[in-house]
N, C-alpha and C positions, 0 to 999 in steps of 0.2 A: 701486880705479880703476872697475871695472864699475859699482859701487853708485853712484858720483860720476857717472858717464856716464848711467846709467839716471835718476838723480834730475834731472839737467841737461835730458835729454830730455823727462821728465815735466813740468818747469816750461815748457819752449818750447812743447809741446803745449798746455798749459792757457792760457799766454798768448795762443797763436793762436786757441785757442776763444773766449776771452773778447774778443780784439779783433774776431773775426768776428761775434761776438753783439753787440757794442757798436756797431759801424759801422752806420750807417743807411743801408740799401738806399735807392736813389732811382731815380726814373724821371723824365728830363728831360720837363718839360712843353712846351706850345706856345711858351710865352713865354720858355723857357730856365731857368724856375725848377724846383727839385727839391722832390718831395713824398714822404714816407715810403710806402713800399708797404706792404701789409697784410702782417701777421706780422712786421714789422720790429723795430728795436731795443726800441721802446715796449713791445712784447708779448714780449719775450724775458726770462726769469729766468735768471740765472747765479748758481748757488750754489758758493761754494768753500769747502773745509773741509780743516783739516790732518788727515791720517789717518796721519802718521807713527807714530802709537802703535798700528796695527793690527796683530795678531799672528794672529787667528784668527775665523772666524765660528762655531765650534763652541761651542754653549751650555754645555758641560761644561768649556771650556777659557778662553774670553774673559771678561775683566774689565776692558778698556780701553774709553773713552768712545767712541771710533769705531766699534767693532763693536757695543756696545749698540744704538745707534740703528739700525743696519741690521738686526741680529738680531731685534728685536722685531717687524720686518716680515716675517719669514721663519718664524719657530718660533712656535707657540701655546703657551699655558701651560693648566694646568687651572684657574687662578683669574686675574683680572687686574682692573685698576682701569679705570674708565670715566670720562672727562671730568675734570673738576678733582676729583672726589671721591676722594681718596687714603687714605680711612679705612676704606672697605667693600669688600673684594674682592667681585667679581661673578662668576658663572660664565663660564668659558671652555671648554675642553674637558671639563670636569667640569660636570654639570648641577646637582649637588648635593654637599654634604659633610655628614657627621655626626661630631661629636666626642664621644667616650665616655670616661668614667672607667673604667679597667680595673684598678685598685689602684695599682701603682706607676709605671703608664704611662698616655698618651693614646694612644687609637686613632682616627685620623681615617679614616673610610671616604668615598671618592670614587666617585661613580656617573659613568660616562662617557657623553658624548653619543653617539647612534647614528648611523650613516650618514657619519661623519667619515672621508676618506680623505687619504692622504700624497700628494704629488706623484707617486710611484712607482705610485699605484693601489692600493697596500696598505691595508686597513682598519685604523684605529685600534683598537687593542686594549689591555687592562689589562697586557700583557706588554711593550708599547712604552713605557708609563710607569715599570713597574719596571726594564726595561732602562736608560732615560734616567736615572733617579736613581741606579741602582747603578752605571752607568758614571761618573757623575760624582763619586761617592764614590771609586769605585777608581782614577782617573785622578788625583785629588788635585791638580788645578791650581788656579790662583789663587781660583775661586769655590767650591771645595769646602767651605771652611770655614764657608759659610752653612749647608751641610747637616750638617756634623760637628760643629763646634764651637758654632755657635748653636741648632741645631735639636737636636743629639745623636743624629744618625742614624748607623746602621751599614748595611753593604749588606743585613743581613738584616731591617732595619727595615721594608722596602717588600716587600709581597707583593700577588699577584694572586689573589684568592678565586674570580673567575670571569672571563669575557671583557671584562666591562664594570664590575668592581670592583675597586679598589686600596684596600688598608689600609696606612696608614703609623703604625707605633708608635714613640711619643716618649715619651723619659723625663719625668716630671713636673717635672724641674729646667729644662725648657725651655717656651716658651710656644707654644701651639697658634696664637695671632693672629699672632705674628711669624713662625711657619712660613707661614703663608698668605700673608702679605706677601713673604716670600722667593719663594715659588712665582710671584709676578708679575713677578720679575726673570728675566733671560736663562737662569741655571741651571735655571730650572723648564720651560725649552723642551722639548718632547716631540720626539724623533727617532725615525724608522723603524727598528726594530731589524733 
């Protein structure tokens, strides 16, 4: 019952906001005519979206549409896509990456941007990247399969070799290019350890 009451209250609140935004604020003129005031309905944009699938904003947990849109604006990733080019990952928190054949594995070495800080004021370090990836694997929530099943990662696959360098070791049965694409998704979001 509480959930239904909360849902009804939310619907009423949204309806009131939409009605207020759509109503044309007017100022009576000298002749009794009405003209829209500055900032009225013509300049108001209202976006309505069903967020009933929302579970979490945690990049290691979320896998639903509503959270994906919001989370991409909150957490940064090592690599990202820019514009309409969805074929070539660009630097994000990583300034560069190098893929090396190390026998039965691939080693991908990421060099991190310097001077990046979290909202807490803490500086971004390689330990934060290791923490974020290992946490996603250990939590084993909906998006974890991208790291474990697709990229073949285990917790010990991610290591910091110095404060600005992270090495990810992947089995040769996994694609390094696919892993880079996975890193552009929300599971690649780096959290403050």
